[in-house]
Phi, psi and omega in degrees: 000134178230139173241120182237122175285133178247128180233122180232110180228029184279354185223183174296350176275120172266115189228124178225134182217177176235124173262117180239116182052042176084359179239146179285112185267319183225144174214124173245130178216143174210141182247136179168166178280134175058038181255347190296322181299329180265317189280323181300311177296325180296312181298316180298320179299321179297322181287319183294332182299326189239002185221132172279142184250147174255342179190163173233128180248138180230139173297121191263000179106173011281173183160203180298127178304308182292318180298313179298316180300320180292314181296316179294318178299316179297314183297317179294322177296320178291314182300315181294312184297321184262358178057047177239161185291150173255132179245119181261112186254114181300131188303311186280330173300317181297317180297312180301313183297315179299316183297311185289332177279337183264323182234086184303139182237169180296155183299333181273355186289155169239145183247125182235091173282144186227155171236127180294138174233196185285149176052236183259033181251141172229166163255131186215153169230156179241130184229156177272186186290352176252012180069022169281138186287121175267327176225138177299154179290132186201164173288140180227133171273118187274125173219185185296338182262359179301133182063019179294340178292349177252023188295337180267009182235157176288126184245123178253119182249137183210175176096179186293344177261014185295320185296308182294326179293307184298319184286338187263317185288153185257359178302142189278325188272031183274145178226133179269126182248131178278073181221111179254175178298130184201148173302332178299329179293340188276349193304314185289313181290322181298316180296316181296316181292328176296310182297327181272359181060039177270083187254149177267158177283117183301321184285323192250350183294135175234149180293161176271089183286334181073311174235140178290146177293127185262130177249119181270127182276135176298140177271355181288142178254127182257355182232000000 
């Protein structure tokens, strides 16, 4: 029997769950601005009160700089305090894997999980029908020609950047999937990585921010 705490804070959705023997046993979720610092520890605490853990898995990005930092800090603290392994689950890999295992697609299909970024930018990865990565995760400026190289294939788009992507690109075989970042998406990869002992170093692991957080200096002079 294995119990794995799941933490997903890469988006405005604060999502924490418990994976027990490969099945999602508990899921707490709330959406809102600046809630992760309060809600993620609260949700994790509820689970820790009644369950012993064998590992803690955290969505490792890309996504919100602040959200990722909060989730990873919480996961590392729990892993260190309880002396259990830390599993770093790539956010978009998890979404693609969950989708193809839950909603089987045609062999020729491509799966594009996205994370919303500023303006017309997203973070995206491209995967085949078995969730093998066809293109590395990277920032993408969305325009009418984005993903046009897959125009002859069925395209499934999901994640927090789905709306801007679906409405802008001109490929005909596109499909919008109602699947956002959630701890529930992590169940397959987290279990697989646990069984394969693919653990992150608790002391040195850092989230996959993809882009550095930009701090704008004020132009006002106070002296």
